[in-house]
C-alpha positions as CSV (number, residue, x, y, z in Angstrom):
1,X,37.5,70.8,-206.3
2,X,39.1,69.9,-202.9
3,X,37.2,72.6,-201.1
4,X,36.8,72.3,-197.4
5,X,33.3,73.8,-197.6
6,X,30.1,72.6,-196.0
7,X,27.5,73.0,-198.8
8,X,24.5,72.8,-196.5
9,X,21.1,73.7,-198.1
10,X,19.3,75.1,-195.1
11,X,16.1,75.9,-196.9
12,X,13.4,76.1,-194.1
13,X,9.8,75.0,-194.7
14,X,7.8,76.9,-192.2
15,X,4.3,75.7,-191.1
16,X,2.1,77.7,-188.8
17,X,0.6,76.0,-185.9
18,X,-2.9,76.0,-187.1
19,X,-5.8,76.5,-184.6
20,X,-9.1,74.9,-184.4
21,X,-12.5,76.0,-183.0
22,X,-13.1,72.3,-181.8
23,X,-13.9,72.3,-178.1
24,X,-14.4,69.5,-175.5
25,X,-17.4,70.5,-173.5
26,X,-17.6,69.7,-169.8
27,X,-20.6,69.8,-167.6
28,X,-20.0,70.3,-163.9
29,X,-22.2,71.0,-160.9
30,X,-24.0,74.4,-160.8
31,X,-22.0,77.6,-160.2
32,X,-18.6,75.7,-160.0
33,X,-15.7,77.1,-161.9
34,X,-15.3,74.5,-164.7
35,X,-12.9,74.2,-167.7
36,X,-12.9,73.1,-171.2
37,X,-10.2,73.3,-173.9
38,X,-9.6,73.6,-177.5
39,X,-6.1,72.5,-178.6
40,X,-4.9,73.5,-182.0
41,X,-5.3,70.9,-184.6
42,X,-2.1,69.4,-185.8
43,X,-0.1,71.3,-188.4
44,X,0.0,70.6,-192.1
45,X,2.6,68.0,-191.3
46,X,1.1,65.1,-189.4
47,X,1.4,65.4,-185.6
48,X,4.1,63.1,-184.3
49,X,4.7,61.5,-180.9
50,X,5.4,64.4,-178.5
51,X,3.1,66.9,-180.1
52,X,0.2,67.9,-177.7
53,X,-3.1,67.8,-179.6
54,X,-6.8,67.8,-178.6
55,X,-6.9,64.0,-178.7
56,X,-3.9,63.3,-176.4
57,X,-3.9,66.2,-173.9
58,X,-4.7,64.7,-170.5
59,X,-3.6,67.3,-168.1
60,X,-2.9,71.1,-168.0
61,X,-1.9,73.4,-165.1
62,X,-4.2,76.4,-164.4
63,X,-3.6,79.7,-162.7
64,X,-6.3,82.4,-162.0
65,X,-7.3,85.4,-159.9
66,X,-10.2,87.7,-159.6
67,X,-10.8,91.3,-158.6
68,X,-13.9,92.9,-157.2
69,X,-15.5,96.2,-158.4
70,X,-13.7,99.1,-156.8
71,X,-10.9,96.7,-155.6
72,X,-8.9,96.3,-158.8
73,X,-5.7,96.9,-156.9
74,X,-6.2,93.9,-154.7
75,X,-6.3,90.7,-156.9
76,X,-7.2,87.4,-155.1
77,X,-5.5,84.4,-156.5
78,X,-7.8,81.3,-156.7
79,X,-5.7,78.9,-158.8
80,X,-2.0,78.5,-158.4
81,X,-0.8,75.8,-160.8
82,X,-3.6,73.3,-160.0
83,X,-3.8,70.3,-162.3
84,X,-6.8,70.0,-164.4
85,X,-7.1,66.3,-165.7
86,X,-9.4,64.5,-168.1
87,X,-11.4,61.8,-166.5
88,X,-14.1,60.0,-168.4
89,X,-14.1,62.7,-170.9
90,X,-14.5,65.5,-168.4
91,X,-12.0,68.0,-167.1
92,X,-11.8,68.0,-163.3
93,X,-9.7,69.4,-160.5
94,X,-9.4,69.0,-156.8
95,X,-10.6,71.5,-154.2
96,X,-13.7,73.0,-156.0
97,X,-13.8,76.7,-156.4
98,X,-17.0,78.7,-156.9
99,X,-17.7,81.9,-158.8
100,X,-17.8,85.0,-156.7
101,X,-20.7,87.1,-158.0
102,X,-19.8,90.2,-160.0
103,X,-16.1,89.6,-159.6
104,X,-13.8,89.7,-162.7
105,X,-11.6,86.6,-163.3
106,X,-8.6,85.9,-165.5
107,X,-7.3,82.4,-166.1
108,X,-4.1,81.1,-167.6
109,X,-3.0,77.6,-168.4
110,X,-0.1,75.6,-169.8
111,X,1.0,72.0,-170.4
112,X,4.4,70.6,-170.9
113,X,4.2,66.9,-171.6
114,X,1.3,66.7,-169.1
115,X,3.5,67.6,-166.2
116,X,4.2,70.6,-164.1
117,X,7.5,72.4,-164.6
118,X,10.1,72.2,-161.8
119,X,12.9,74.5,-160.9
120,X,15.4,72.7,-163.1
121,X,13.6,73.3,-166.2
122,X,11.5,76.3,-165.6
123,X,9.4,78.0,-163.0
124,X,5.8,79.3,-163.5
125,X,3.8,82.0,-161.6
126,X,1.4,84.8,-161.8
127,X,2.7,88.3,-161.6
128,X,0.1,90.0,-159.4
129,X,2.3,92.9,-158.5
130,X,1.7,94.3,-161.9
131,X,-1.4,96.3,-162.9
132,X,-4.1,95.7,-165.6
133,X,-3.1,93.7,-168.6
134,X,0.4,93.2,-167.2
135,X,-0.9,90.8,-164.5
136,X,-0.2,87.6,-166.4
137,X,1.4,84.2,-166.2
138,X,5.1,84.2,-166.6
139,X,7.2,81.0,-167.4
140,X,10.7,81.9,-166.2
141,X,14.0,80.2,-167.2
142,X,12.3,77.6,-169.3
143,X,14.9,75.1,-170.6
144,X,14.6,73.4,-174.0
145,X,17.7,71.3,-175.0
146,X,18.8,67.6,-174.7
147,X,18.2,67.6,-171.0
148,X,14.6,68.7,-171.4
149,X,12.6,68.7,-174.6
150,X,8.9,68.8,-174.8
151,X,6.1,70.5,-176.6
152,X,4.8,73.5,-174.6
153,X,1.3,74.9,-175.0
154,X,-0.2,78.0,-173.5
155,X,-3.7,79.6,-173.2
156,X,-5.5,82.4,-171.4
157,X,-9.0,83.6,-171.0
158,X,-9.2,87.1,-169.3
159,X,-11.7,89.6,-168.0
160,X,-14.5,87.2,-167.3
161,X,-17.3,88.8,-165.3
162,X,-19.0,86.4,-162.9
163,X,-22.8,86.3,-163.2
164,X,-24.8,85.9,-160.0
165,X,-26.7,82.7,-159.7
166,X,-30.6,83.0,-159.5
167,X,-33.4,80.5,-159.0
168,X,-34.4,80.9,-162.7
169,X,-30.8,80.7,-163.9
170,X,-28.8,78.3,-161.6
171,X,-25.9,77.9,-164.1
172,X,-25.2,81.5,-165.4
173,X,-21.4,81.0,-165.8
174,X,-20.2,78.8,-168.6
175,X,-17.1,76.7,-168.4
176,X,-13.8,78.6,-168.8
177,X,-12.7,77.9,-172.3
178,X,-9.1,77.5,-173.3
179,X,-7.7,77.6,-176.8
180,X,-4.1,76.4,-176.5
181,X,-1.2,77.4,-178.9
182,X,2.2,75.9,-179.4
183,X,4.7,78.5,-178.0
184,X,8.0,76.9,-179.0
185,X,9.4,76.1,-182.4
186,X,9.6,72.5,-183.9
187,X,12.5,71.5,-186.1
188,X,13.7,68.5,-188.0
189,X,16.0,67.7,-191.0
190,X,16.0,65.6,-194.2
191,X,19.2,64.5,-195.8
192,X,19.5,64.2,-199.6
193,X,22.5,62.6,-201.3
194,X,23.9,63.8,-204.6
195,X,26.5,61.0,-204.7
196,X,26.0,58.5,-207.5
197,X,24.0,55.3,-207.1
198,X,27.2,53.3,-206.4
199,X,27.5,55.0,-203.0
200,X,25.5,54.7,-199.9
201,X,25.5,57.5,-197.3
202,X,24.8,56.9,-193.6
203,X,24.1,59.8,-191.3
204,X,24.7,59.6,-187.5
205,X,24.8,61.7,-184.4
206,X,22.9,64.7,-185.6
207,X,23.1,67.6,-183.1
208,X,22.4,71.3,-183.0
209,X,25.0,73.1,-180.9
210,X,25.5,76.6,-179.4
211,X,21.8,77.7,-179.5
212,X,20.0,79.7,-176.9
213,X,18.4,77.1,-174.7
214,X,16.9,79.0,-171.7
215,X,14.2,81.8,-172.0
216,X,11.4,83.5,-170.3
217,X,7.8,83.7,-171.8
218,X,4.8,85.9,-171.2
219,X,1.8,86.6,-173.3
220,X,2.6,90.3,-173.8
221,X,6.3,89.9,-174.6
222,X,6.4,86.4,-176.1
223,X,10.0,85.1,-175.6
224,X,11.3,88.6,-175.9
225,X,14.9,89.2,-177.2
226,X,16.8,87.7,-174.4
227,X,16.8,83.9,-174.4
228,X,20.2,82.8,-173.2
229,X,22.8,80.1,-173.5
230,X,23.0,78.3,-170.3
231,X,25.6,75.6,-169.4
232,X,24.4,74.9,-165.9
233,X,23.6,71.2,-166.4
234,X,26.7,70.7,-168.6
235,X,29.4,72.1,-166.3
236,X,30.7,68.6,-165.5
237,X,31.1,67.6,-169.1
238,X,32.2,70.8,-170.7
239,X,29.8,70.3,-173.5
240,X,28.2,73.4,-174.9
241,X,24.5,73.8,-175.4
242,X,23.4,70.9,-177.6
243,X,20.2,69.3,-178.9
244,X,20.5,65.6,-180.0
245,X,18.2,64.1,-182.6
246,X,17.5,60.5,-181.7
247,X,16.4,58.5,-184.7
248,X,12.8,57.3,-184.9
249,X,14.0,54.1,-186.4
250,X,15.3,50.9,-184.8
251,X,18.8,52.1,-184.7
252,X,19.1,55.0,-182.2
253,X,22.1,56.5,-183.8
254,X,21.7,56.0,-187.5
255,X,19.3,57.9,-189.8
256,X,19.3,55.4,-192.6
257,X,20.9,55.4,-196.0
258,X,20.6,58.1,-198.7
259,X,21.4,57.7,-202.3
260,X,20.3,59.6,-205.4
261,X,18.0,56.8,-206.6
262,X,15.7,57.0,-203.6
263,X,12.4,58.8,-203.6
264,X,11.6,61.7,-201.2
265,X,9.8,59.4,-198.7
266,X,13.0,57.3,-198.4
267,X,15.3,60.0,-197.6
268,X,16.6,59.7,-194.0
269,X,14.8,62.2,-191.7
270,X,15.6,62.9,-188.1
271,X,13.0,62.9,-185.4
272,X,11.9,66.3,-184.4
273,X,12.8,68.5,-181.5
274,X,11.6,71.7,-179.8
275,X,13.6,74.9,-179.5
276,X,13.0,78.4,-178.0
277,X,12.0,80.9,-180.7
278,X,14.7,83.4,-181.4
279,X,16.0,85.2,-184.5
280,X,19.8,84.9,-184.5
281,X,22.0,87.8,-185.7
282,X,25.1,85.8,-186.2
283,X,25.9,82.4,-187.9
284,X,27.2,80.9,-184.7
285,X,24.6,78.1,-184.4
286,X,26.0,74.8,-185.6
287,X,24.5,71.6,-187.0
288,X,26.8,68.7,-186.6
289,X,26.6,65.1,-187.7
290,X,28.8,62.2,-188.8
291,X,28.7,61.0,-192.4
292,X,29.8,57.6,-193.6
293,X,30.3,56.9,-197.3
294,X,30.2,53.3,-198.4
295,X,31.0,51.9,-201.9
296,X,28.0,49.7,-202.6
297,X,25.3,48.3,-200.4
298,X,27.5,46.2,-198.1
299,X,28.4,48.5,-195.2
300,X,31.6,46.8,-194.1
301,X,34.9,48.4,-193.1
302,X,36.4,47.2,-196.4
303,X,33.8,49.2,-198.3
304,X,34.0,52.4,-196.1
305,X,35.3,55.2,-198.2
306,X,35.3,57.8,-195.4
307,X,33.8,58.7,-192.1
308,X,33.9,62.3,-191.1
309,X,32.3,64.7,-188.5
310,X,30.6,67.5,-190.4
311,X,29.8,70.9,-189.1
312,X,27.7,73.7,-190.6
313,X,26.9,77.2,-189.3
314,X,23.8,79.3,-189.8
315,X,21.7,82.0,-188.2
316,X,18.2,80.5,-187.6
317,X,15.2,82.6,-187.7
318,X,12.9,80.6,-185.4
319,X,9.5,81.9,-184.9
320,X,7.0,80.9,-182.2
321,X,4.5,78.2,-183.3
322,X,6.3,77.4,-186.5
323,X,7.6,74.0,-187.8
324,X,10.8,74.0,-189.8
325,X,12.2,71.1,-191.9
326,X,15.8,71.7,-193.0
327,X,16.8,70.1,-196.2
328,X,20.5,69.2,-196.1
329,X,22.2,68.2,-199.4
330,X,25.2,66.0,-199.3
331,X,27.8,66.1,-202.0
332,X,31.3,64.9,-202.6
333,X,32.5,68.4,-201.9
334,X,30.6,68.4,-198.6
335,X,32.4,65.3,-197.5
336,X,35.8,66.8,-198.4
337,X,36.4,64.2,-201.0
338,X,38.4,65.0,-204.1
339,X,36.5,63.7,-207.1
340,X,38.2,61.6,-209.8
341,X,38.5,64.0,-212.8
342,X,39.8,63.3,-216.3
343,X,41.3,65.8,-218.7
344,X,43.3,66.0,-221.9
345,X,46.5,67.2,-220.3
346,X,48.4,68.3,-223.5
347,X,47.8,69.1,-227.1
348,X,47.5,65.9,-229.0
349,X,50.8,64.7,-230.6
350,X,51.1,65.7,-234.2
351,X,52.2,63.3,-236.9
352,X,55.9,62.7,-237.1
353,X,57.4,62.9,-240.6
354,X,59.4,59.8,-241.5
355,X,62.9,60.0,-242.9
356,X,63.0,56.4,-243.9
357,X,63.6,55.5,-247.6
358,X,61.4,52.6,-247.0
359,X,58.6,54.8,-247.8
360,X,59.9,55.4,-251.4
361,X,58.0,53.4,-254.0
362,X,59.3,53.6,-257.6
363,X,57.1,52.8,-260.5
364,X,58.6,51.9,-264.0
365,X,56.9,51.3,-267.3
366,X,57.8,48.3,-269.4
């Protein structure tokens, strides 16, 4: 029973990022290029702080270009990462652009925690050197790890033919409508204890290590097959790619207490984090945490049975727009504890015949 084995029930619960037809309409002055958005509704699990939704999205960055008939080889860029912000319920931007009659437009947008990406965590730009459908927005070297971890949403609206304005139809062009989608993967973990009710289990310092933390996204290729492991921001520490799960509770390092008498809602659960979608071929991604086992409810050093750093390996199959909750089962075997076991070590002793004459009883008749 003294197995150094990490029994680690990585059963993934996948939820698609559901989309919604809900839109936020915007009315702007005539023949001005205006925007509206429809952000996907929260997934089947309630949206948490950090998720971008219709109700909390306040800013997105927009790119766009147009071509004229007969001049498709010469795209003209009209938006280059301009911020579109919500003000008094309307979406506005600076430097008003107007529709060029009969031109064909394509627009692209993203939002990452309502801020524009910089060179440290990703660069964004239109690839206008391509042709046709390959002219698209590309997010290059996007970083998602402990250094930078946010929801990332993306939308596009392409091949919009601008309609000329007339006296009878002063507003022929509708607002550019965006329906955003989550393009990362969201993950968290729940810990379940199979120790007896006499023990309390405390979980600390949960991390994912050695995953692919930098990738490039485009609509046609998604994240592709080449997200990379990048140590650029960790060279001074020597720490490999890691993603820390701070607790959503009052104690930033502790995820609460698990014991077998608790209900599902009381099981300690990490906050969630975002990772770049990738289907791993090898079990070289690690989930690490510290486990403390206490005898009883009083978490003192005298009652501490053990404190160990645990490590499990698996090959995640992370898909874009999915939400995974990992269920991790903790047993005595997991903690490398040897259980107290009883057995009948030998055959039971047989009766021993007595040689004593004290056992002889003589009866006589009178």
